[in-house]
N, C-alpha and C positions, 0 to 999 in steps of 0.2 A: 349661300343658299339660305333663303328666308323660310322661317317656319310659319305655321298657321297662327301661332301666338304673336309673333312679330307683326304679321299682317293685321291681326285684330287690334293690336296696340296702336299701330300706325293709323288705322281707320278711326279708332276712338279719338286719337289725338287730332286728326284732321277734322272730325265732327266738332270737337271742342273749340278748335281755332275758328271754324266757320261760324259757330254760335257766338263767339266773342266778337267777330267781325260784324255779324248781323246786329248784335246788341249795340255796338259802337255806332253803326249806321243809323239805327233807330234813334239813339240819343242825339245825334247830329240833326236829324230831321225834326225831332221835337223841339230842339233848341231854335232852329230856324222858324218853325211855326209859331213859337211863343216869344220871339225876340221883341215884338212891339207890345206885348201884354205886360201891363204893370198894375200894381194895386191888387185889391181883393177881386176874386172871381175864379172861374174855372180856367184850365189850361188845356191845350190840345195834347192828347196822349196818343201814342202809337203802340200797338201791340200786335200779336199774331193771333189769328182766329184759332179755335180749337178744331180738332178733327184730323183726318188723314192728310189732307193737302192744305196746310195753313197758308193764309194770306194776310198781308198787313191790313189792319183796320185802324182808323183814326176816330177818336171820340173825345168828348168833353168830360173832364173830371177835375175834382179839386186835388191839388198837388199837396199831399200831406207833408212832404219834405220841406215845404215853404209855409210855415205857420202864419206868416204875415199876410198870406193871400186867402186864408180861410175865413168863413163867416164865424161870428162869435155868438149869434143868437138866431132864433127861428126866423124872425122877421128879415134879418139880413140874408139868411140862407134862401128864403123864398124869393127875395129880390134878386140875388145873384144867379140862382138856378132857374128863375122864371117859372117855378112850380108854385101854383097858388091853390090847387085843389087839395083839400084835407085828405081825401082818399089816397091820392098819390103820395103825400107826405107820410101817411101811416104805413103804406106799403114799403117805402124806403126805410122807415124806422124799424119795421119788423125785419127786413132783410139785414140791416146793419146790426140789430140786436142778435139775430141768429148767427151772423158771421162772428161777432165778438164772443158769443157764448161758445161756439165751436173752437175758436182760437184758444180760449182759456181752457176748455175741457181737454183739448188735444195736446196741451203743453206738458211734456214729460217731466218738467221741473216743478210744475204747479203744486204737486202734493208736498213738496219740501219747503215751500215758501210760507213764512209765518205771516198771517194777515195783519198782525200788529206792527209789522215793519212799515216805514214810510214807503210811498210809491217808488221813489228814486232808488231806495235800497233794494226793493223787490225786483225792479228792472235790472239793476246792476248784478244782483245775485243770479238771476236767470241767465244773463249774458255770460258772466264769468263761468258758471257751471257748464253751459253748453260749449263755450270755447275751450275750456280745460279738457272736458271729456273728448271733444273732437281731436284736439292737438296732442293730447297725451294718449289717445286711443284707449280710454278706459270707459267704464259704464257711467251713466248718469249717477247712479247710486254711489259709486266709488268717488266721483268728483264731489258730490254733496258731502260725503263723510269727511273729506279733506277740507272743504271750504266753509261749510255751515258753522262749525264751532267758532270760528273767528268772527263771523257776522253776528252770531248770537251774543258773543262776549262784547262786541262793540256796541250793540243795541242795549245791552244790560247797563252799560255805563251812562246811558242818556236818561 
């Protein structure tokens, strides 16, 4: 006899498996779409639309996981993106600035990061604290209390 809890757990597991399968399929499709693209420029990306009945959407975007494909200055960005209107570029800059500001403000670890630390140390600290808190099932504050003294001591030596 199965219980409602068993049924819910099975449904949750089936949804997770379906999501993994869909993600793998999307990654295969993106790889096929981009197999002939080399050098700097955008890549075809596939995602799901928002809303009640999501559908696959394909769009052009810069692949931040491949730094060698990204533009390094404004002129190169304009050339690769085919955006030459200053008004459009300003809109993109505002959108990007707002997104970056939100990401920084919504980071629960941000208040514990020392601005004097080098960028790579700040990134590593955030990652270690998040991973430790998740895997040890402790609060961010408890993870910081354990990890931060070592980082502070290592940075004081420099």
